[in-house]
NUFIZA-101834 format. One record per residue: x, y, z of N, C-alpha, C, CB in turn. Coordinates in pm, whole numbers, plus 50000, padded with zeros to 5 digits. Glycine has a CB too. Layout:
<rs>
XYZXYZXYZXYZ ...
</rs>
This chain:
<rs>
667636177405632667896186805739667366181805871667306200205707 667516190005974667076186206108665676191206141668046191306211 665086199306052663726203806076663496218006028663416202906223 662276222806048661926236506013662716246006102660386238906029 663296256406043664286264606115663736270506244664766275806026 662516275906241662026282506363661586272506469660886291806329 661276260206428660986250006529662286245306596660246238006466 663336243606517664646240106573665146251406663665666237306460 664866263706624665246275106707664566274306844664876288306638 663286271006844662536269806969663066258407055661036267706941 663306247006992663676234907066665156234507107663366222806983 665996242107036667436240007057668266252807062667966231306950 668086261706964669026272806948668776284407045668966277906808 667536288607058667216300407140667566297907286665726304107126 668026308507354668436307407494667636316507588669916310607507 666816325307534666016335207609666886346407666665246328307723 668016342907725669006352907769670386348207725668956354907926 671106357007657672466353907611673496361307697672646357707462 674746357207685675836364407751676936367207649676406356207870 677696377907675678836381407590679896388007676678396390807473 681156385607642682276391707712682696404507641683466381907723 682906415007720683326427807663684246434907762682096436807628 685486437107718686486443907800686626437607938686136458607814 686676424407937686916417108061685696415008148687926424308139 684536419808105683296418008180682336409208102682646431708212 681516401508173680486393208110679136400108125680446378908171 678476402308013677186409208012676086399507971677226421407917 674936400708037673746393007999672786402307927673066386408124 672096397007826671146405207750670056396307691671876413207637 668876402007666667756393807615668036388507475666466402007615 667576376407451667676370107319666696377107224667376354807327 667156380507105666296386207002666646379706869666456401806993 665776381706770665986374506645665216381106530665556359906659 665846381806413665106383906289665436372206197665466397906222 664456367706122664646356306034663956358505901664136343506099 664316350605802663766352605668662536343905642664826349605563 661806340805746660546333505734659516340805819660696318505779 658316342405767657296350105840656956343805974656036351405757 657136330505986656796323806111657976323006208656296309906082 658996331106182660056333106281659466337106416661056343906232 658296343306412657626348006534657346336906635656326354606498 657446324506594657196313206684658016314206812657496300106614 659226319506802660156319806915659706329507024661546323406867 658736338306993658186347107096657486339207207657226357007034 657096326807176656516318307279657516314707387655976305707218 658816315907355659896313307450660476326507503661006304807384 659696337207491660086350407541661296356007467660396349607690 661436352507341662476358007255661796367007153663326346707184 662106379907156661476389307064662046387306924661686403907112 661186383506830661676380806696660556381306594662346367406690 660926384106468659936384406360660646382506227659136397606362 659866380906122660416378605990660776391505918659446370705907 661856391005841662296402605762662686397705622663496410005830 662966407205534663436403805401664886399405401663256415605308 665306393405291666656388005283667746398305301666836381305152 667566410205244668586420705256668736425205400668236432805166 667596426805471667656430605612668376420005695666236432905668 668076407405666668716396605741670216396305714668096383005704 670616398205589672036398405556672746410005626672236399405404 672076421505632672666433005700672876430005848671776445405683 671886423305910672016419706051673176410006072670716413606103 673336400405979674436390805989675786397705980674316380305879 675826409205911677066416805896677256427106007677106423705761 676376426506108676546435206224675836448506217677956437606245 674996450406115674276463006103672996462706187673936465905955 672596474006244671366474306324670116473206237671306487006408 669056468106296667756467706230666966479906279666976454306260 666666488906190665966501206230664456499306216666436513206144 663716505706305662256504606303661656515806387661786490806354 660406518906359659666528106444659196520806568658466534306367 659146527706681658636521606804657166518106781658816531106928 656806505306794655436501306759654446503406874655416486806718 653176503906838652136502706940652126488306989650736506906882 651796486407117651736473007175650326470407225652786471407290 649686460507168648326456707207648406445107306647466452907081 647776446607419647766435907519646546427107501647796441807659 646756413907501645636404607496645606396907627645746394807373 644596400007708644486394007841643766380607832643746403607937 644426370307883643866356907882643436353108023644886346707827 642236347508034641736342808162641256328308146640576351908215 641026321608259640496308008255641476297908198639236307708174 640956286508155641786276208092640976269007986642316266208198 641696262707893641026255807783640156244407834642056250507683 638936243107783638086231907824638556218907760636616234607786 638166207907819638496194907762637926193807621637966183307851 638746189007528638306187707390638726199007300636836186507386 639196210107359639706221307279641226221207284639146234907331 641856224207171643306223507160643906237307134643696213807048 645236237607132645926250107101645586255006960647446248207113 645286245706870644886249706734643556257106737644796237406643 642616252206816641336259206831641556273106892640366251006919 642466273606989642766286307056643366296306959643716284007173 644356292006880645026301606792644086306406681646286295406732 643166298106637642186302706538641266313206598641366290806484 640906311406726640076321206795640826334306814639606315806931 642096333306856642936345206874643096352506741644316341306931 643346345006634643526351006501642286358606458643876340306398 641136352606479639876359206442639686372206520638686349806466 639966371806651639786383606735640756394706699639946379906882 642016391206677643026401406650642876407206509644416395706668 642436399206413642146404606280641016414906288641776393206181 640026411806368638906421206385639376433806456637766414606465 640296432206553640826443606627641676452606538641656438806747 642506446406454643396453906367644746456306432642776467206329 645696447206408646996448106475648156448206375647176436506572 647896451406249648956451706149649986462406186648376454506007 651266458606183652336467806218652506470006367652096480806152 651796462306448651856464006594652406451406659650466467306650 652916452906781653276441506864652046437606945654496444906957 651906424706971650886419607063651606412607177649876410006991 651196415407300651736408307415650596401707491652546417807508 650776389107526649766381607598650056382207747649706366807549 649006384507826649186385907970647926380908039649486400608010 647946380908171646766377008247646866363208309645566377508158 645926359908396645976347208471645856334808385644886347008574 645346336208263645236324608175646586318808138644506328408050 647656326908148648996321808117649406310508211650026333108125 648826310308331649156299808427648696286108379648536302908562 647826285808279647246273108232647616270008087645736273508247 648646276808036649086274307899650496268407900649056287207815 650656256907837651996251307820652776259907722651926236607770 654086259607731654886267807641654666263807495656366266607676 654446251007471654176246607335652906253207280654046231307329 651916255407367650696262307325650986277107298649596260907431 651836283007381652246296807358652956298107223653166301707472 653806288407192654536288807065653576287706947655566277507059 652516279806962651506278606857650866292206829650426268306895 650536299406937649916312706922650916322606862649406317807059 652146322406911653166331506860653466328706713654456330406943 653446316106676653746312106538652846318906437653626297106524 651576320606471650606325506374650436340606375649286319006398 651426347906427651376362506422651156367806280652656368406479 651786362006177651506367006041650026365606003652356359505939 649386355006052647976352906019647076363106089647546338806055 647416366906213646586377206276647106391306250646496374806425 648206392406174648616405306120649626413006200647456413506102 649986408206319650916415506405652356412906362650726411606552 653246422106401654666419806379655126407806460655486432206416 654606406606583654926395106668653866393906776656336396406729 653796382106838652916379706953653766374307066651766369806917 654056382607165655086379907265654496374507396655886392507294 655236365107458654876359707589656016362707687654596344407582 655686366707810656726370007908657406357507965656136378208022 658526359708033659246348808099658476344608224660706353108136 658216331608236657496326208351658156313108394655986323808316 657586307008496658076293908540657946283608427657306289108664 656946285408341656766276308228657926277608129655436279208157 658456289608113659636291608028660806283208080660026306608022 661016283808211662116276208272661896261208256662256279808421 660646256808273660346242508258660716237708118658866239708286 660346245708018660616241707880662116241707851659896251107782 662826251707899664276252107878664946239807938664876264907938 664516235908057665066223908121664706211408041664566222608266 663446210508001662956198507932663626196407797661456199407913 664076207307735664706206407603666236206507611664246217807516 666776204307731668196201907745669086214007751668646193707635 668516225907776669386237407795670186235707925668566250607799 671366241507928672256240008044671616245708169673596246808017 671876239208283671276243408410671686257608446671686233808521 672946261308419673376274908453672686285308364674896276208441 672346281408241671616290508152670196292708203671586284908008 669556282008247668196283108299668186291908424667626269108332 669176290108511669276298308631669506313008595670426293308722 670306315508493670556329208448669276335508394671646329408339 668506328008316667256333308262666336337708375666556322708174 666206329508478665336332908590665846345308664665236321108687 667136345308697667696356508773667636369508694669146353508813 667986369008566667996381008482666586386508465668616377908345 665626377608435664246382108413663676388808538663366370308370 663946383108654663436388908778664106402208809663636379108894 665396403108784666136415408813665736426808719667646412908802 665436423408593665146433608492663656436608477665696429308360 662816430408559661376432908549660716426008432661136447508539 661326415408381660776408008268660046395308312661886404308172 660046392608441659426380408495657936382608517660116376108627 657156372008494655726372808519655276361008603654956373308386 654556363808713653876353508789652556359308840654766348308909 651866351908925650526356108968650536369309044649906345409054 651686372909104651766385209183652246397309103652676383109301 652596395208977653146406008895652046415808852653856400308771 652256428908868651266438608818651096437208667651686453008854 649886439308620649646438208476650226450308403648126436808447 650886448108290651506459208216650446468708159652386453808101 650906480608120650046490208051650336489407901650276504708105 649276489707821649406488107677648716499507603648826474707632 648996500407474648296510107390646796507607393648816509407245 646426494907388645026490807394645006476207436644286492907256 643866471307481643766457407525642476451107476643846456607678 642466437907474641256430007455641406417407539641016426507303 640316410107560640336399107656639676386707597639636403207786 640226375207634639676362307591639636352807710640496356307475 638466347007735638326336407833638636323207763636886336407896 639716316807804640116304307739639026293707749641396299007802 638206294707853637126285007869636056285907763636496286808003 636056296907685635056298607580635506293007446634716313207564 636746288107438637286283107311636676269607278638836282007318 636156268407157635496256107113636226250206992634006258807078 636096237006969636716230906851636336238306723636316216206840 637356241306641637146250206527637916245406405637566264406561 637516250706290638216248406164638616261806105637326240406064 639716262006030640106273905956639396273905822641656274605937 639076285805776638566286305640637176291805628638606272905580 636596290805509637046282405398638246287605319635926280505304 638596300505334639716305905258640846310905346639246317105169 640506317405459641506323705544641366318505686641376339005539 642466317805761642376312505898641476320805989643746311705959 641386334005962640526342306048639046339906022640846356906027 638726333105912637326329505884637006316405957637076328005730 637096317106088636956305106172635546299506165637326308406317 635466286206161634186279306160634166269606277633936271906024 633136270306360633006260606468632816246606408631806264206561 633446236806469633366223206417631926218606403634136213606507 631086222206499629686218006494628926224406377628996221406626 629456235506326628806242406214629406238906079628876257306236 630376229606077631096226605953630176221905840632136216005980 629226212705863628376208405751627596219805687627406197805799 626986228205770626206239405717627116249505648625406246205828 628306251805706629246261305647629736256405511630436263505740 629996243405500630446237905373629366239205266630856223105389 628146236205303627036237205207626876251605159625726232305270 627026261205252626896275305214628036279605123626856284205340 629266275005153630416278605071630306272504931631726274005138 629786260404924629626253704795628696261804705629086239404814 627686267504766626716275304689627236289404659625396276204764 627746296304762628106310404745629496312404685628026317404879 630466304404729631836306304683632106299504549632806301004787 631436288104526631736280304407630566279604309632146266404446 629476286204343628356287104251627736273804214628786293804127 627646264604313627066251404286625926248504383628156240504296 624846255804374623706253004462623116239204434622626263704446 622756232204539622136219204524623076208104481621046220104426 624406210704485625376200704437625996192604550626466207504358 625446193604670626046187004785626076171804768625306190704911 625066166304703624976151704687625516146804554623536147204703 626096155804476626596151904344627856143404357626886164404259 627916132304283629066123404286629476120004144628756110604368 630736116104128631236112803995632116100404003632036124703935 631986091703903632796079603898634246083203865632236069603794 635176075303917636596077203890637026066603789637456076304021 637556071103677637916061903569638926051503618638496069703451 638636038903589639546028103624639506024003769640916032003589 638616029803848638506026403990637106021504022638866038604077 636976015104137635686009804179634986018704281635855995804236 635306031604278634676040904370634376053904299635566043304494 633536061904362633266075304311633606085504418631776076604266 633676098104380633956108904476632906119704457635396114604456 632696127204564631676137604559632076149804638630366132404608 631296160204625631536172404699631506169604849630496183204663 632536174104918632606172005062633446160205105631246170205116 633836151705011634716140505046636106145805083634826130404928 636696140005185638076143405221639006135705128638366139905372 639876142905057640806136304965642256138105007640596141704824 642536147405097643886149305149643806149905301644556162305091 644566141505369644656141705515646126143405550644056128605580 646516155705584647936158805603648156165405738648446167805491 649176160705809649636167405931650986173405898649716157506055 650986186405873652216193205832652256206805901652276194805677 653226214905865653416228705911653986229206052652106236405906 654746239606077655356241306209654306244506315656406252306206 653146249806274652116253406372651586241006442650966260906303 651276230706366650736218506425651806208706471649826211606326 652856207106391653826196606422654786200406534654616193106299 654676212606587655536216506699654876214106833655926231106686 653596210506833652856209506958652626194806994651506216806947 653316189807097653216175607131651796171007165654116172607247 651026179407233649686175107273648806172607151649036185507364 648946180907049648156179206927648626167006849648236191806839 649946165506835650476154306757650246140906825651956156306732 650426140406956650206127807028648726124107023650696128907174 647856134107033646416131407020646106125406883645596144207041 646716131006778646506125706643647036111406633647186134706538 648196109006695648776095606693647916085506765650146095806754 647326089506877646456080406952645196077106872646076086707087 644636087206807643456084806723643786074906611642936098106663 644936077106546645336068306436645586054006485646596073806367 646296052706597646596039406650645326031906688647526040406771 644416038806756643186032306800642276029006681642446041206898 642326037406578641536034506458642036021706390641596046306359 643356020306383643916008206320643585995706401645446009606306 643605997006534643265985606618641845980706592643425989206766 640995990006553639595986506527639345983006380638695998006568 640425981806305640305977506167639925988306068639325966806160 639956000806111639616011706020640786014605926639236024406099 640476017905803641496021105703641096033605627641706009205606 642096040505573641786052205492641136047805362643076060505462 640266056305310639616053405183640656054205071638456063405157 640456046704963641466046304857641696059604787641076036104754 640766069004799640946081904732641616092404822639606087104684 641956088604945642546098105038644076097205034642036095705181 644726108505010646186109305016646576113905156646756119104906 647416106005223647826109405359649296113305362647566097605454 649646122105455651046125805473651266131005614651486136405369 652456128405666652886133505796654286139105778652846122305907 654456151805809655766158305793656156164805925655736168905679 656796157206016657226162906145658116175106125657956152306228 657926185206210658676197606195660116196706238658006208206271 660466186206314661856184506356662076169906394662206193806475 663356166306413663676152706453663186149706594665176150306445 663026160106675662486158306810661086152306803662446171806887 660276157306710658916152306694658936137506655658156160506587 659786134106560659916120106518660316111306635660936118706404 661246116206716661756108306829660666105606932662926115506895 659886116006969658906113307075657706105407023658436126407136 657386106406894656336097906840656766083306839655966102406697 658026080806803658526067106805658596061806948659916066506739 659066070207041659176066007181657816062507240659846076907264 656776069307192655426066807242654736055507166654596079407231 655426049707068654836038906990653736043506896654296028507081 653836056006849652786061706766653226063906622652316074706825 654416059506587654856060906448655666048706406655696073806430 
</rs>
């Protein structure tokens, strides 16, 4: 195939604003979507309202039937500042997930707003929107901005479509810039992007975020409390037929997969640069480590090759 469906939707299919002819008139209307994957929500990063549904609901929509729902509560998440050097969209989305799980947004819409949007690339917005199932919301929506237009142009959408998106959003009150009044929500919470630090998901759930600097202590605690192996941190075992041993805490799988990570060029290119520079210095993976890279779309493969990173 050409890639993960919701990543291809973001990169190619979605238009943000569609048009249709009816009785001799052309009408413009906002792009919306339901899909049979929970991470359909990724497209909300491109200002397309969408979320995952069951197969029967999706089939009904394909046959022209309406999708019925109760009007949801909308929680606003105000973003300020900008990400510090060394922190990525992955660190940000783990922080957002932890905060929204604590807030409680199941069955609700979340909309991101505030001056911090001026410092987020659309790919970073898509990363946050993608993980709506993990933070429990029906969707995590981003408004139409100049960044939306930049992404549409960069991904080859037609110039007249991009112009329509801008004109329609401004006319209908869907546009957001620094002068736009902040919307009113059911409830709000706030995050300073400058406070986001390198993080890990886990040990079991993404909302159980662990700061990278705390990973050794967190692993030791999990080994004791979750797996009932106190004092086993230094335990190692020989591997039959091999000249090495493995122990608790050894990395045995190094995989770059999922639409969350493989859709974000800054994260993937950073990983590619680390790998390339490591090879230049003669570093190699250990024989017990299984590695894999599964780009989410052909676009990812193309830009990695163009950059000399694959």
